[in-house]
C-alpha positions in Angstrom: 19.4 -37.1 -20.8 19.7 -33.4 -20.9 23.1 -33.0 -22.6 22.1 -33.7 -26.1 19.3 -31.2 -25.9 21.7 -28.5 -24.8 24.3 -29.0 -27.6 22.7 -26.9 -30.0 21.6 -24.0 -27.7 23.3 -20.7 -27.4 24.1 -19.6 -23.7 21.3 -17.0 -23.9 18.8 -19.6 -25.0 20.0 -22.1 -22.1 19.6 -19.2 -19.6 16.0 -18.5 -20.9 15.1 -22.0 -21.0 16.1 -22.6 -17.4 14.4 -19.3 -16.3 11.2 -20.5 -17.9 11.5 -23.9 -16.2 12.1 -22.3 -12.8 9.2 -20.0 -13.3 7.0 -22.8 -14.4 8.1 -25.0 -11.5 7.2 -22.2 -9.1 3.8 -22.0 -10.7 4.0 -18.5 -12.2 4.6 -17.3 -15.8 8.1 -16.0 -16.4 7.2 -12.4 -16.8 4.6 -12.2 -14.0 5.1 -11.1 -10.4 4.9 -13.8 -7.7 1.3 -14.1 -6.5 0.6 -13.2 -2.9 0.6 -16.2 -0.3 -3.1 -15.8 0.1 -3.9 -16.7 -3.5 -1.3 -19.3 -4.2 1.3 -21.2 -2.3 4.2 -23.1 -3.9 3.9 -26.8 -3.4 6.7 -28.8 -1.6 6.9 -32.5 -1.4 8.9 -34.1 1.5 10.2 -37.5 1.2 11.9 -39.6 3.9 13.8 -42.8 3.9 15.1 -44.1 7.2 14.1 -46.1 10.3 15.7 -44.2 13.2 13.6 -42.3 15.7 15.3 -39.0 15.3 15.2 -39.1 11.5 11.5 -39.8 11.6 10.9 -36.9 14.1 12.9 -34.6 11.8 10.8 -35.6 8.8 7.7 -35.0 10.7 9.0 -31.6 11.9 9.9 -30.5 8.4 6.3 -31.4 7.2 4.9 -29.4 10.1 7.1 -26.3 9.3 5.8 -26.4 5.8 2.2 -26.8 6.9 2.6 -23.6 9.0 4.2 -21.7 6.0 2.4 -18.8 4.4 4.5 -19.1 1.3 4.6 -23.0 0.9 2.1 -25.8 0.7 2.9 -29.4 1.8 2.3 -31.7 -1.1 2.3 -35.5 -1.5 5.6 -36.9 -2.8 4.4 -37.0 -6.4 5.4 -35.6 -9.8 3.1 -32.6 -9.3 5.0 -30.8 -6.5 7.1 -27.8 -7.7 9.9 -28.5 -5.2 11.0 -31.4 -2.9 12.9 -31.9 0.2 14.4 -35.4 0.4 15.7 -36.8 3.6 17.6 -40.0 4.3 18.7 -40.8 7.7 20.3 -43.4 10.0 21.3 -43.6 13.5 25.1 -43.7 13.7 25.2 -45.2 17.2 22.8 -48.1 16.5 19.2 -47.8 18.0 19.6 -45.5 20.9 17.7 -42.6 19.5 19.9 -39.8 20.5 20.9 -38.5 17.1 20.7 -39.1 13.4 22.9 -38.4 10.4 20.7 -37.1 7.6 21.3 -36.4 4.0 19.2 -33.6 2.6 18.6 -32.8 -1.0 16.4 -29.9 -2.3 15.1 -30.3 -5.7 13.1 -28.3 -8.3 10.7 -29.9 -10.7 10.2 -28.7 -14.2 6.5 -29.6 -14.3 6.3 -29.2 -18.1 9.4 -31.1 -18.9 11.6 -30.1 -21.8 9.1 -31.1 -24.5 8.7 -27.5 -25.8 12.5 -27.2 -26.2 13.2 -30.4 -28.2 13.5 -30.5 -32.0 10.6 -32.3 -33.7 13.0 -35.1 -34.7 14.0 -35.9 -31.1 12.1 -38.9 -29.8 9.6 -37.8 -27.2 8.7 -40.2 -24.5 6.6 -40.0 -21.2 9.8 -40.0 -18.9 10.7 -36.6 -20.2 7.4 -34.9 -18.9 8.8 -34.2 -15.4 12.5 -33.2 -15.0 13.7 -32.7 -11.5 17.0 -31.0 -10.9 19.2 -30.6 -7.8 19.2 -27.1 -6.1 21.2 -28.1 -3.0 22.5 -31.0 -0.9 23.9 -31.4 2.6 24.6 -33.9 5.3 23.9 -33.1 8.9 24.1 -34.7 12.4 21.1 -33.8 14.4 20.6 -34.4 18.1 17.2 -35.3 19.5 17.0 -32.0 21.2 17.6 -30.0 18.0 15.0 -31.5 15.8 12.5 -28.6 15.7 15.3 -26.0 15.2 16.8 -28.1 12.4 13.6 -28.5 10.6 13.1 -24.7 10.8 16.6 -24.3 9.4 16.0 -26.8 6.6 12.8 -25.0 5.4 14.6 -21.6 5.6 17.6 -22.9 3.6 15.2 -24.3 0.9 13.5 -20.9 0.8 16.9 -19.2 0.3 18.0 -21.6 -2.5 14.7 -21.3 -4.3 14.7 -17.4 -4.2 18.5 -17.3 -5.3 17.8 -19.5 -8.3 14.7 -17.5 -9.3 16.7 -14.3 -8.8 19.4 -15.3 -11.3 16.9 -15.1 -14.1 15.2 -11.7 -13.5 
C-alpha cells in the first residue's frame, strides 16, 4: 500500500520520487538523456484475456506493432517490462467474430520498487519490489476490419502517455 509511505513526504519529495520511478521504469537515470533507439529500446509487455476472434487478432496486431517499433521492444508479460498494455476483450454479439469490446489499460512499472524511499522501520517484503501503476485506461468497440488501425492507435496512445508522464518531471 503506497499511502502510508507518502504521509511523511513533502510535495517536492513525492514529485522527485515519482520522477525517479518513471525514469527507472523507462530504463534511464533521472538526469540522463534518453538513449537512442539503436542502443536501447523500452520494454513493453502485452497481456491479453479473452476468447473472441477479434480480440485475439487485436492482441496479435498490438504485439506486431511493438515488434516493428524503433522505440519499444516487445517483452514477455513478466515483472521486468518497463510498461504494459493490458487487453481484456469479449464479443458483445455472441460468437460471430465481427467485433469486440476491449478494455485497455496502460501501466508503468517501477522496476526498483519503493524500497529506497521507505524508512528503516517500515517492514520490507518481496511484494514491494515491483510497483506497477496505471497511466491510462479506456474501453473501445473494434470491428474486424479496423484491427490493424486500432492496434496502431493503441501503441501511439501508449507512446503519448509515456512521453507526457516523463515530461512532467523534467
